[in-house]
FITORMAR-874340 format. One line per field, with one value per atom (N, C-alpha, C): residue number from 1; chain; atom name; x, y, z. Coordinates in Angstrom, 1 decimal. Atoms other than C-alpha are relative to their C-alpha. Layout:
k [NUM  ...]
c [A  ...]
a [CA  ...]
x [X  ...]
y [Y  ...]
z [Z  ...]
// end
This chain:
k [1  1  1  2  2  2  3  3  3  4  4  4  5  5  5  6  6  6  7  7  7  8  8  8  9  9  9  10  10  10  11  11  11  12  12  12  13  13  13  14  14  14  15  15  15  16  16  16  17  17  17  18  18  18  19  19  19  20  20  20  21  21  21  22  22  22  23  23  23  24  24  24  25  25  25  26  26  26  27  27  27  28  28  28  29  29  29  30  30  30  31  31  31  32  32  32  33  33  33  34  34  34  35  35  35  36  36  36  37  37  37  38  38  38  39  39  39  40  40  40  41  41  41  42  42  42  43  43  43  44  44  44  45  45  45  46  46  46  47  47  47  48  48  48  49  49  49  50  50  50  51  51  51  52  52  52  53  53  53  54  54  54  55  55  55  56  56  56  57  57  57  58  58  58  59  59  59  60  60  60  61  61  61  62  62  62  63  63  63  64  64  64  65  65  65  66  66  66  67  67  67  68  68  68  69  69  69  70  70  70  71  71  71  72  72  72  73  73  73  74  74  74  75  75  75  76  76  76  77  77  77  78  78  78  79  79  79  80  80  80  81  81  81  82  82  82  83  83  83]
c [A  A  A  A  A  A  A  A  A  A  A  A  A  A  A  A  A  A  A  A  A  A  A  A  A  A  A  A  A  A  A  A  A  A  A  A  A  A  A  A  A  A  A  A  A  A  A  A  A  A  A  A  A  A  A  A  A  A  A  A  A  A  A  A  A  A  A  A  A  A  A  A  A  A  A  A  A  A  A  A  A  A  A  A  A  A  A  A  A  A  A  A  A  A  A  A  A  A  A  A  A  A  A  A  A  A  A  A  A  A  A  A  A  A  A  A  A  A  A  A  A  A  A  A  A  A  A  A  A  A  A  A  A  A  A  A  A  A  A  A  A  A  A  A  A  A  A  A  A  A  A  A  A  A  A  A  A  A  A  A  A  A  A  A  A  A  A  A  A  A  A  A  A  A  A  A  A  A  A  A  A  A  A  A  A  A  A  A  A  A  A  A  A  A  A  A  A  A  A  A  A  A  A  A  A  A  A  A  A  A  A  A  A  A  A  A  A  A  A  A  A  A  A  A  A  A  A  A  A  A  A  A  A  A  A  A  A  A  A  A  A  A  A  A  A  A  A  A  A]
a [N  CA  C  N  CA  C  N  CA  C  N  CA  C  N  CA  C  N  CA  C  N  CA  C  N  CA  C  N  CA  C  N  CA  C  N  CA  C  N  CA  C  N  CA  C  N  CA  C  N  CA  C  N  CA  C  N  CA  C  N  CA  C  N  CA  C  N  CA  C  N  CA  C  N  CA  C  N  CA  C  N  CA  C  N  CA  C  N  CA  C  N  CA  C  N  CA  C  N  CA  C  N  CA  C  N  CA  C  N  CA  C  N  CA  C  N  CA  C  N  CA  C  N  CA  C  N  CA  C  N  CA  C  N  CA  C  N  CA  C  N  CA  C  N  CA  C  N  CA  C  N  CA  C  N  CA  C  N  CA  C  N  CA  C  N  CA  C  N  CA  C  N  CA  C  N  CA  C  N  CA  C  N  CA  C  N  CA  C  N  CA  C  N  CA  C  N  CA  C  N  CA  C  N  CA  C  N  CA  C  N  CA  C  N  CA  C  N  CA  C  N  CA  C  N  CA  C  N  CA  C  N  CA  C  N  CA  C  N  CA  C  N  CA  C  N  CA  C  N  CA  C  N  CA  C  N  CA  C  N  CA  C  N  CA  C  N  CA  C  N  CA  C  N  CA  C  N  CA  C  N  CA  C  N  CA  C  N  CA  C]
x [0.9  -18.5  -0.2  0.5  -18.7  -1.4  1.3  -21.9  -0.8  0.4  -24.3  0.3  -0.6  -24.8  0.6  -1.9  -20.9  0.6  -0.1  -20.9  0.4  0.2  -21.7  0.1  0.2  -21.3  1.8  -1.9  -16.9  0.1  -0.6  -15.4  1.9  -1.3  -11.3  0.7  -0.8  -8.9  1.3  -1.6  -6.6  -0.2  0.8  -8.9  -1.9  1.2  -12.4  -0.6  1.1  -14.0  -0.5  0.6  -16.2  0.5  -0.7  -15.0  -0.6  0.8  -16.2  0.7  0.1  -16.1  0.7  -0.3  -13.9  0.7  -1.5  -10.6  1.2  -1.3  -6.9  0.7  -1.2  -4.1  0.8  -1.3  -1.6  1.4  -2.3  2.4  0.0  -1.1  4.0  0.4  -0.8  6.8  0.4  -0.6  8.2  1.0  -1.2  11.3  0.6  -0.6  13.0  -1.5  0.9  9.7  -1.1  0.8  7.3  -0.4  1.4  3.6  -0.6  1.7  0.0  0.1  1.6  -2.9  -0.8  0.8  -5.0  -1.3  1.2  -8.5  -0.7  0.4  -9.0  -0.8  0.5  -12.1  1.0  -0.2  -11.5  -0.7  0.6  -12.6  0.7  -0.5  -11.1  0.2  0.5  -10.9  0.1  0.2  -10.9  0.4  -0.5  -9.6  1.7  -0.4  -6.7  1.0  -1.1  -5.9  -0.2  -0.7  -5.4  -1.0  0.2  -6.9  -0.3  0.1  -8.7  -0.5  0.6  -9.1  -1.7  0.8  -12.2  1.3  -0.7  -10.3  -0.6  -0.2  -11.6  0.7  -0.8  -10.0  1.6  -0.8  -6.7  0.8  0.1  -6.7  0.1  -0.1  -7.4  1.6  -0.5  -4.1  1.1  -0.8  -2.2  0.5  -0.2  -3.0  0.4  -0.4  -1.9  1.3  -1.7  1.2  0.7  -0.7  2.2  -0.4  0.1  0.9  1.0  -1.2  3.5  -0.4  0.6  1.2  -2.0  1.2  -2.0  -0.2  0.1  -3.4  1.2  -0.8  -0.9  0.4  -1.3  1.1  1.1  -1.2  4.5  0.2  0.1  5.1  1.7  -1.0  9.0  -0.4  -0.4  9.5  1.1  -1.2  11.8  0.6  -0.4  14.5  0.4  -1.3  16.4  -0.2  -0.9  18.9  -1.0  0.0  18.6  1.2  -1.6  22.0  0.6]
y [1.4  58.3  0.0  0.0  56.8  -0.6  1.2  56.3  -0.9  0.7  54.3  0.7  -1.3  57.1  -0.6  -0.3  57.5  -1.2  0.8  54.2  -0.2  0.2  53.5  0.8  -0.4  56.0  0.6  -0.5  56.3  -1.0  0.8  54.6  0.5  -0.5  54.4  0.5  -1.3  57.0  -1.1  0.4  54.4  -1.0  0.3  52.3  -0.6  -1.6  54.0  -1.5  0.9  50.3  0.3  -1.0  50.2  0.0  -0.1  51.5  -0.3  1.1  48.8  0.6  -0.5  50.3  -1.3  0.8  48.3  0.3  -0.7  48.3  -0.7  0.2  48.4  0.2  -0.4  47.9  1.1  -1.2  51.6  -0.7  -0.2  51.2  1.5  -1.3  54.9  -0.3  0.2  55.4  1.6  -1.2  58.8  -0.1  -0.1  59.6  -1.1  1.0  56.5  -0.9  0.1  55.6  -0.6  0.7  52.8  -0.2  -0.8  53.1  -0.8  1.3  50.3  0.2  -0.6  52.2  -1.8  2.0  48.5  0.9  0.0  48.5  1.7  -1.7  52.3  -0.7  -0.3  52.6  0.9  -0.2  52.7  -0.2  0.4  52.1  -0.1  1.0  49.8  -0.6  0.1  48.8  -1.2  1.6  45.0  -0.3  0.3  45.1  0.4  -0.6  47.7  -0.2  -0.6  48.0  0.5  -1.7  51.5  0.5  -0.5  52.8  1.0  -0.9  55.4  0.4  -0.7  57.6  1.4  -1.0  59.9  0.3  -0.4  62.5  -0.1  -0.1  62.5  -1.7  0.7  59.3  0.4  -0.7  61.3  0.3  -0.1  63.3  -0.9  1.2  60.5  -0.3  0.4  58.9  0.9  -0.7  62.1  0.4  -0.7  63.1  -1.1  0.8  60.0  -0.1  0.5  60.4  0.7  -0.9  63.4  0.2  1.0  61.9  -0.5  0.5  62.0  -1.1  0.5  60.0  -0.6  0.0  57.6  -1.6  1.6  53.9  -0.6  1.2  51.8  -1.3  1.0  48.9  -0.4  0.3  48.1  -1.3  0.7  45.5  -0.2  -0.2  43.8  -0.7  0.4  43.8  0.3  1.1  41.7  1.3  -1.0  44.0  -0.8  0.7  41.9  1.0  -0.5  43.3  -1.0  0.9  42.1  -0.1  -0.4  43.4  -2.0]
z [-0.3  109.2  -1.4  0.9  106.2  -0.8  0.1  104.7  -0.8  1.0  102.8  -1.8  0.8  100.1  -0.5  0.2  100.2  -0.9  0.5  99.2  -1.2  1.6  96.3  -0.7  1.0  94.9  -0.2  0.6  95.5  -1.1  0.8  92.9  0.0  0.2  92.7  -0.9  0.6  91.3  -0.4  0.6  90.1  -1.2  0.5  88.2  -0.1  0.4  88.4  0.7  -0.9  90.4  1.0  -2.0  93.5  0.7  -0.7  96.2  1.4  -0.2  99.2  2.1  -1.5  103.2  0.5  -0.5  105.4  0.9  -0.9  108.5  -0.5  0.6  107.8  0.9  -0.3  108.9  -0.4  0.8  108.5  0.9  -0.1  108.7  0.0  1.3  109.0  1.0  -0.5  109.7  0.0  -0.2  111.3  0.9  -0.2  111.4  0.9  -0.5  114.2  0.1  -0.6  114.8  -0.7  1.1  113.1  0.5  0.1  113.8  -0.4  0.7  113.5  0.5  -0.3  113.5  -0.2  0.6  113.8  -0.3  0.6  112.2  -0.5  -0.2  110.8  -1.5  1.2  108.4  -0.9  2.4  104.1  -0.2  2.2  101.1  -0.3  0.5  99.9  -1.7  1.5  96.2  0.2  0.2  95.6  -1.0  1.1  92.2  0.1  -0.5  93.1  1.3  -1.4  96.9  0.7  -0.6  96.8  1.3  -1.3  100.1  -0.1  -0.8  100.6  1.5  -1.8  104.3  0.0  -0.9  105.4  0.8  -0.6  106.7  1.9  -1.2  110.6  0.4  -0.5  110.4  0.3  0.5  108.8  1.4  -1.1  111.5  1.8  -1.7  114.6  0.2  0.5  112.8  1.1  0.4  112.6  2.1  -1.7  116.5  1.1  -1.2  118.1  -0.8  -0.3  116.5  0.8  -0.2  117.6  1.9  -1.7  121.2  0.2  -0.7  124.0  0.6  -0.8  125.6  -0.3  1.1  124.7  0.3  -0.2  124.7  -0.9  0.9  123.0  0.4  -0.8  123.7  -1.3  1.0  121.9  -0.1  0.7  119.5  -0.9  1.1  118.4  -1.4  1.3  115.0  -0.3  0.6  113.1  -1.6  0.8  110.7  -0.8  0.5  108.0  -0.5  1.2  105.3  -1.0  0.8  102.1  -0.8  0.7  100.7  0.7]
// end
């Protein structure tokens, strides 16, 4: 969990601006599976958009990617060829 003290101390590794707690959507592709994680806690730089995830959020996403079953829903995905 991101604490109040950690919020004030953390700065962006790209531009050195302060990081702000937020929830973000995270897209991952593993093999031929496309996965969207919604409302993942992160620290976000408002200047450059860099996102920093705590270890527990990363572990949660990895566990869910490796699960055969679990709470999820499916959605259609439009695919466009840019060529």
